[in-house]
C-alpha positions in Angstrom: -24.6 26.4 -3.1 -21.3 27.9 -2.7 -19.9 28.8 -6.1 -17.0 27.1 -7.8 -13.5 28.5 -7.5 -12.3 26.1 -10.7 -14.5 26.1 -13.2 -12.3 25.0 -16.2 -10.6 21.7 -16.9 -8.0 23.5 -18.5 -7.0 25.1 -14.9 -3.2 23.9 -14.1 -5.0 23.0 -10.9 -7.3 20.7 -12.9 -4.1 19.6 -15.2 -1.8 18.9 -12.1 -4.8 16.2 -10.3 -4.7 14.4 -14.1 -0.8 13.9 -14.3 -0.9 12.8 -10.0 -3.6 10.1 -10.8 -2.1 8.8 -14.0 1.5 9.3 -13.4 3.8 7.6 -11.1 6.9 9.7 -12.0 4.7 13.1 -11.3 4.0 11.7 -7.9 7.3 10.9 -7.0 8.6 14.1 -8.5 6.2 15.9 -6.4 6.2 13.9 -3.6 2.1 13.9 -3.8 -0.5 11.0 -4.5 -4.3 11.8 -4.7 -7.0 9.7 -2.3 -11.0 10.2 -2.8 -13.8 9.8 -0.5 -15.2 11.2 2.6 -13.5 8.0 4.1 -10.1 7.8 3.2 -10.5 12.0 3.8 -11.1 11.2 7.4 -8.8 8.7 7.4 -5.7 11.0 6.4 -3.3 12.5 9.1 -3.6 16.4 8.7 -0.3 16.5 8.7 -0.2 14.9 5.2 -2.5 16.8 3.6 -1.0 19.7 0.7 -4.9 20.2 -0.8 -8.6 19.2 -1.0 -10.8 19.8 -3.5 -14.6 19.6 -3.2 -16.9 19.6 -5.9 -20.1 21.7 -6.0 -22.3 19.5 -4.9 -20.6 18.3 -2.0 -19.8 22.3 -0.9 -23.5 22.3 -1.2 -24.4 18.9 0.6 -21.6 17.4 1.8 -20.3 17.5 5.6 -18.3 20.6 4.6 -17.8 22.0 8.7 -15.9 18.4 9.4 -13.9 19.7 6.0 -12.8 23.0 7.2 -12.2 21.6 10.6 -9.3 20.3 8.9 -8.1 22.5 6.2 -9.9 25.1 3.7 -11.1 23.2 0.1 -11.1 24.7 -3.2 -14.7 24.6 -4.9 -14.7 23.0 -8.4 -17.7 22.6 -10.5 -19.3 18.9 -10.7 -18.1 18.7 -14.4 -14.9 19.7 -13.7 -14.8 17.3 -10.6 -16.1 14.5 -12.2 -13.4 14.9 -15.0 -10.6 15.2 -12.2 -11.8 12.0 -10.1 -10.2 8.6 -11.2 -13.5 6.6 -9.6 -17.1 5.9 -11.9 -19.0 7.3 -9.3 -17.3 10.6 -7.5 -18.1 11.2 -4.0 -17.3 14.8 -4.6 -14.0 15.1 -2.7 -10.4 14.6 -3.2 -7.3 15.4 -1.5 -3.5 15.9 -2.5 -1.0 14.1 0.1 2.4 14.0 0.7 4.0 11.3 0.6 5.1 9.2 4.1 9.4 8.5 4.2 10.0 5.8 5.9 13.4 3.8 6.2 14.3 0.6 6.7 16.1 1.2 10.8 13.1 2.7 11.3 11.1 0.2 10.5 12.8 -2.2 12.2 13.0 -0.3 15.4 8.9 0.0 15.7 8.6 -3.7 16.8 10.5 -6.1 19.5 10.4 -8.7 17.0 9.6 -7.0 13.5 7.6 -9.4 11.4 8.4 -7.7 7.5 6.6 -9.1 4.6 8.6 -8.6 1.3 7.3 -8.1 -2.1 9.3 -8.9 -5.3 7.9 -7.6 -8.6 4.1 -7.4 -7.6 2.4 -5.6 -10.9 -1.3 -6.1 -9.8 -2.6 -2.7 -8.2 -5.4 -4.8 -6.0 -2.9 -7.2 -4.7 -0.8 -5.2 -3.3 -3.6 -3.1 -1.9 -5.3 -5.8 -0.1 -1.7 -7.0 0.8 -1.5 -3.6 2.3 -5.6 -3.6 4.5 -4.5 -7.5 5.4 -1.0 -6.4 6.7 -2.7 -3.8 9.3 -5.2 -6.0 10.2 -2.6 -9.4 11.0 -0.3 -7.2 12.8 2.5 -7.0 10.1 5.3 -4.6 11.1 5.9 -3.2 7.8 6.0 -4.1 4.1 9.4 -4.1 1.8 9.1 -3.6 -1.8 11.5 -4.4 -5.1 12.1 -1.0 -7.0 9.8 -2.6 -9.6 7.0 -3.0 -7.8 3.5 -1.7 -8.6 3.3 2.0 -7.4 2.0 2.3 -3.8 0.1 5.6 -4.6 -1.6 4.2 -7.8 -5.3 5.2 -7.6 -6.6 1.8 -7.1 -3.6 0.6 -4.2 -4.7 3.4 -2.4 -8.3 2.7 -2.8 -7.9 -1.2 -1.8 -5.7 -0.2 1.0 -8.6 1.4 2.6 -6.5 3.8 4.7 -4.0 1.2 6.0 -1.5 2.8 3.5 -1.5 5.7 6.2 -0.6 3.1 8.7 1.6 0.6 7.8 4.8 1.4 6.7 6.4 0.3 3.7 9.8 0.9 1.8 10.6 0.5 -1.8 14.3 -0.9 -1.7 16.8 -0.1 -4.6 18.2 -3.5 -4.4 16.4 -6.0 -3.0 18.9 -8.8 -2.5 20.7 -6.6 -0.5 18.0 -5.2 1.9 17.5 -9.0 2.5 21.2 -9.9 2.8 20.8 -6.4 5.3 18.0 -8.2 8.0 19.8 -11.5 7.8 22.7 -9.8 8.9 20.8 -8.6 11.7 19.7 -11.6 13.2 16.2 -12.0 10.8 14.9 -15.6 9.5 14.3 -15.2 5.8 11.5 -17.7 4.3 10.6 -17.7 0.9 7.1 -18.9 -0.3 7.7 -21.2 -3.0 6.2 -24.0 -4.5 9.0 -26.3 -4.0 9.0 -25.2 -0.6 10.7 -28.2 1.7 7.6 -27.3 4.5 4.5 -26.1 5.2 3.9 -22.5 6.1 2.4 -23.0 9.2 6.0 -24.9 10.7 8.5 -21.6 10.8 8.8 -19.7 13.7 7.3 -16.6 13.1 7.4 -15.2 16.9 11.6 -14.1 16.1 12.6 -11.5 14.1 11.7 -12.7 10.5 10.4 -11.9 7.2 8.4 -13.5 4.6 9.2 -13.3 0.9 6.3 -13.1 -1.8 7.0 -13.0 -5.4 5.6 -12.3 -8.6 2.2 -13.1 -9.0 3.2 -15.1 -12.6 6.8 -16.3 -11.8 7.1 -16.3 -8.1 10.1 -15.5 -6.6 13.5 -15.2 -8.5 16.2 -17.8 -8.4 18.5 -15.4 -6.9 15.9 -13.8 -4.6 14.7 -17.7 -3.3 18.7 -18.4 -3.0 18.7 -16.0 0.1 16.0 -17.9 2.3 16.9 -19.9 5.4 14.2 -22.0 4.8 11.3 -22.1 1.8 7.7 -22.5 2.9 4.7 -23.9 0.7 1.3 -23.9 1.5 -0.6 -27.2 0.5 -3.3 -27.1 -2.2 -5.4 -29.9 -3.6 -6.9 -30.5 -6.8 -5.9 -29.1 -10.0 -4.4 -25.7 -8.4 -1.0 -24.5 -9.3 -1.1 -21.9 -7.4 -2.4 -19.1 -5.0 -3.3 -15.2 -5.9 -0.2 -13.8 -4.1 -2.4 -11.4 -2.0 -4.1 -14.4 -1.0 -0.7 -16.4 0.0 0.3 -12.9 1.9 -2.8 -13.2 4.1 -2.6 -17.0 5.3 1.4 -16.6 6.0 0.6 -13.3 7.6 -2.1 -14.5 10.0 -0.4 -17.8 10.7 2.3 -15.3 11.8 -0.1 -13.9 14.0 -1.7 -17.0 15.2 1.7 -17.5 16.6 2.5 -14.3 17.7 -1.1 -14.1 20.1 0.4 -17.4 21.8 -2.8 -18.9 20.1 
């Protein structure tokens, strides 16, 4: 077994990992986030890797040759690694990852006819992670978020994306209404998911440059943002259901856009 290079929870690197796990501010200041597990490590762009840590057990029994082909990991005692990890059953490998930087113009230029999802003040990490994962599967061009949306680098969000966070461009807008207006000025059609929508979500033409706005889990779109939509759309519902989960609503809309864009 390879001897551990870090054996104390008082080690500054261990404390730093803990801060990056728990504090959005630390992630922002350092421009780093943390991923756990071999699947997320395998999909990680090598240029994004800042540092990798493995447990003693992983160093002894895990695919170390595969890891070493990408980087030179630090070995941590099993006890300390368990303290570093955010998951209940750590897989023995975690990485500090450089945050990607996307600009709105860069995202717009990625597709001839872009389709964006715009998120206002989403707070649930699982919702945001699921939306990113679905966005990749449905061919969404990118995600635009209000500054008060949950931190995309939250470990729970990262796990929920299942690696899509590496591949789906995203952008936090300091002033979301201004960003929506910029898209309108560039010829984008803006749709807003709304309980009082005038048409069903299948009706709009998603084949043109467009974006759909999804609001906060409890309150929906704010009045000020909803007023910027060219058209408010609704998802028909039966029974006594008042609304759908934000990630479910986003998935339905993204897959309708995908269906139209495929020509089905």
